[in-house]
N, C-alpha and C positions, 0 to 999 in steps of 0.2 A: 482445570480440565476445561472444557467445550462446554456450554448446556446454551439452551435455546431460552432466554430469559426474558418473561413476560414486563412489559416495561409501562404500560399504557396501551387504550382500545387500539388498533392500529399496529402497535411497535410491539415486533417479538424478533431478537435478535441472538447473533450468537455471540457469548460472550464466554471469555475468562472467568471463572469463581472458583473459589473455594472447592474442595474435594469433601465429599461426603466421609465422615466418619463412626464406629461404633459408639452410637451412645447407651444401648442397654442390651442386659445378656441375649436376648434374641432378634436381636439386629442380624442380617446379614449386610455386606455392601457388594453390588453388583456391576460387575463390566458390561456394559450395555453391549450388545451387537446389533437391536435390531430396535427400532421404536419407532410409531407411527402416528399421523397426526389426525385427529377423530373431532367430528360435526360438534361434540361440546367443547371442545376445545374455543373454539371459532364464537362458541357465547361469550369468553373469556375475550376474545380478540374485538369482538361485534362493541363490547360495553356493555351486553344483554347483562352479564351477571356483573358485576363489581370487583378489583380488584385493585387495594389501593398501594399495594407496595410491590418489586421487584419480586418474582417468583419464576422459577424452574419449572418449565411447563409438562404436560403431558403423561397420560395414565394408561399407552396401553406401549409395554417394555418389553422383552425379556434378553438374558444374556448369560455372563458364566461367573459363579460364583467369586469371590476377588478373595474375602475376609469375611470371618464366622463369629458373631458373639461365644460367649466359656457355655452358653445353654442350646446351643444346636447342634442336634446330634445325629439328624438323619439327612443333614446337607453337609458337602464338606468343600474346600476348594479346588474349581473345577469343574465342580456341576454342574452342566448347562440347563437352566429351570425357566420356566416362565410366569409371568406374575398377574394375578387378578387386580382389577383398576381398585377394588374397595379394600382401604388400611381395616384388618378386624383382630380382636383377638384371640380370639377359640373360646376363649371361655365363662364370658357373660352368657345372660340369659338368652339373648337375642342370638348370638351366635350359637349358642347350642338347638335353637327352636329354628337353625339353617335359615336367620336371616341379619349373616352378617352385615349388609348396608346399614343397618339399625346397632351397630355394637356402641356397646353404652361406655367405653375407655377410651377410645382411637383418636376424641373428639372433644378431649375434655374441656374445650374452650367455650365453647358452642351447640354443644351439647343439649336435646331437651326432647320431652314427650310432645310439648306442641306442633312442632313442624312450622314455625312462622318465617315472614320472609326475611330476618336479618336476625333471630335467635332461633334457640333448643331447634338447631337442625340435627340431621342424623349419622351415620358413624360418619370417618377422616376418605378421602378419595386423594391420591397422589396426583399433586400438580394442580388440585383443583379450589381456589382463593382459601382465605384463612377462614371461611365460613365452612370450610368442609375439611379441619385440621391447620390450613396451611402447611404439609409434607410439598417438600420438591417431589418435583416428577423426572419422568426417565426420560424425557428427551435431549439425553444427557450422556457423557462417557461413561462417568460411575452414577449411581443412584442407593441409598441408604432405602431398605424396605425393614421395616419395623413388623414385627410377629412373624420373623420369617419360618417359625414351628409349625405356624397353620396354612400360611396364604401360598409360596411357591410352589409348583409342581415340576419336577423331573420332565425331561424330555425328552420319551424315547431314542435307541438310536436310530438312525436311518431316515430322519424328518427334520428338513432346514424350515431356517426359522420362518421363510416366509410358509412355511404350512401351517403353523402353528401360533405365530405371532398375534394373529385375531379372536384368539382365544382367553385373551386377556380382557376383552371386552364386547365388540361388536358380534362376534359371534353368538354367546352365552344371553347378550343381549335378545337379539333377533330369534333366539331359540326360546326366550321367555317364553317370549311374546304369542311363538305357538301356541307354547305349552298352556298356558292361559286359557288359552282356547277347548281345550280337552279335547281334539277331535280324536274322533274315532274310525277317519277314514274316509274321502269320497266328499268333503264338504268343501267350499268356497270359500275361499283367505281372499281378500282386500287388501293388499301391503299401499298403504299412502307414502309414497318416499322412495326414491330409486338410487337413493345411495346408501353409504356402508351397511347400517342397519336394515335397510330394506332390501338389501341385498340378501344379508343374511336371514331375514324372514323371508326370504321367497326359500330360500335352500333351506331354510328347519321347515318350511310347511310342507316342500317337497319329502324333508326324510318321516313325517307325519302319516306320509301318504294323503295328502290334501287331494279330492277330485279337481279342482281346479283353484290355480291361482293367478289374482289378476293385480298390475301392478299402473300403481297411476305416480304421474310426474309431470311438472313442467317443462323439463325439456325432452328434448325428444332423441337425443345424443343417448341419455342414461338407461332411457327406456330402450333402445337399441343394443343396447351392453347388455341388459338384465335379461331378454326376449331372448339372443344368443344365446348364454349360457346356461340356462335354463330351462326355455320354450315356453313359460309363460305369455300371458296374453298383457296388452297393454292399454292402458288409458293415455293421450296426453289432457293432463289439466289446461284446459282453454275458461270455462267456467264451471264452476261447484255444480251448479243444480243439472248442467248435460251431463256431468260424471255420475252422477246419481243415477241419472235416469238410464246411462247406457248400463251401470250393474246389474240396476234392477231387471233392464231385460235381460240380462245374462243371467239374471240366476229364477227365471218363470215370475217376474215381478216381486220375489222377496225379500231381496238385498242378500247380500253375504250374512255368510254363516259367521265370520270371524274377520272385524276389519281392524286394522292395525294403523296404531298413527306414528308412521318412524321420521316425523319430522320436527314435533313441539313448535315453540312459540313465534322462531322465527321464521315461517314459510316466506315463500315472494309473495309481498304485497303493492297492490298500487295505491295511490296518495288517497282515497277515502278511506282505504283501510287503515294507513298509518293516520290519519286524521284521526277517524275514530279510535284509536288507541290513545291518542294526546289526550282527547275529549273527555275518555273517562280512566286515565291515570293510571294507565295499564302497560305492559312492557310488551309489543309481539303485538300477537291475534291468534285466536281460537278455531280460524275457520277450519283449519284442518281434524280437527277434533269433532267440528259441528257436523263436517263432511260424513266422518265416521259412521257420526251417532245416524244420520240418515240413509247414508250405505247399510248400514246392516239390519240383517232382517231381526225380526220382535224373535224376542226371547234368546238373541245372538247375545256374540260380546266383541267387547274396543278393549283392543290392547294400548295402553300410551305409553310407546317406547322415547317418545320425544320428551325432551325438556319443557317444564311449565314451572318455573320460578316464582310467581306473583297469582293473584289471586283474581277473578274475572267475572264484571260482572254480567248478567243478561244470560248464565249458564243456563241451558236446556233443561233443564232439571226435570218439566213435566212431561218433557218428550222422553228422559230415561224411563221414567214409571211409565205413562201408558204403551211403551214398547216392549216394558221388564226386559231393558239392556243391562246386562252384568259388563261392569268396567272394570280394570285391573290395570294397575301403576307402579309405577318406582323405578329405581335403580336395578338395577338385575345383580342378584345374588348370584354370584358366580362359584363361590366357595362346593355348594352343594351339586355343582352340576357340570364342574368343568372337568371331572377325571372320564366323567362320560362321553363328552363332547370329544376329549381325548382321543379315545376308541373310534369312536365316530371317525377322524379325521385318517389314526393311523390304518384304520381299512379299509381305508378308501370309499366311503360311503359319502364324504359330502370333502368339497375342495374346496376350502377357504381362497387362494393365494391368486387367482383367477381375477380378483377386482381389481386386483394392484395395476393403475395408470401410469405411477409414476415414481422413481425409488431416486433420491436424491441427497447429498451428503448432509450431513447436521451443518454444516456453515452456510449452505443454499437453505439454510429455515423459511426468513424471510420470503423468499421467492414461493417455498413449499405451501406457506399459511395464505400466499395471494393467490397462488391459483385456484384452491382448492377454495377458497370463501368465494372469490368470482367466477370457479366453474370456467375456468378457462383451459385450451389444450385438453376437452376432452376428459376432464382430469373428475374422479371416481373416488378415487384413496391413494395416498399418501404416504411413501414407504421412508425414515431416512436410515442413515448408516452414521453413526457418530467416529467412524472413522477414516471412512473414506472422503479423500480431497475433493475441494469445490469442482465442479464444473462450468462453473462461471467466472 
């Protein structure tokens, strides 16, 4: 089969690899009909999160059931399903407590309670390094889906791939960031980052009846697109202090009720930012998180959806304590909410596919990664068709 294979930072190519096979009685083999490039994939692409051996990429995918293990009874060959990006057994303590990203069984080589930098990680994820299970991902023509009795969801008739594909990750992730804010209606939500997760956070804030949604980004074209799609207010990030001042001016001096960091450890950085990271032996920067903690009101909530894989010195614990900020973070637990979100899509309460800017063949995956990483050609979201012929 054809698959997008990570070889080294900056090198992801469409290769011919062995087809996947059933390995366990609760596996299925899925013929992938649509898959997408996620911002988290760029962390591997940039080298920010290490991976030493080749791996099939991708954790946003859906398709048609091709083969089932003997203990799969609720799915049959030909069923069309969408697959949550965490791999979870469904039966352990954490899965039973709606925390499938902490599954005790899916990542046996590297799982543990500590949450260290390279040891004792959480549950497994599709196509996201050996630290998170080493499972091949779904940027491929076929993929093995473990624990298929628990993860995949059937797609209702009448919904296209594009309408439901983002139920795999970015819509549940954005929704979770808003859900953590416990909105009652009428609040101000500030979303830092107008990429795919930020865009889904905006849509989710609207679903939760936010009174005002403010989106902050360094790229005007992304701000223009999300404003066109949702009617939100926007701020172009040129200097963090000015951004914070504008948010306070828009909230009677208090700050936003909820700030969402949809950027993570690899924001746009200048030379001084990069030099500081080198001196402190850190990867990337927490500048966006610091802006969130300044821009949120006293007693407000900061939701961290962007990835932070390492520890950082000079973390502003004193500010968090003085302001009484609640911080919630982590990988999104898709399984407990995906059915509710599917209903939002099916009912038309939310539209997900309008953020797609590029639809390419899987053979053109190298181009897809490049334009997404470099934000070329107005790129916001790339969707790949594993069965489409190359256009290049």
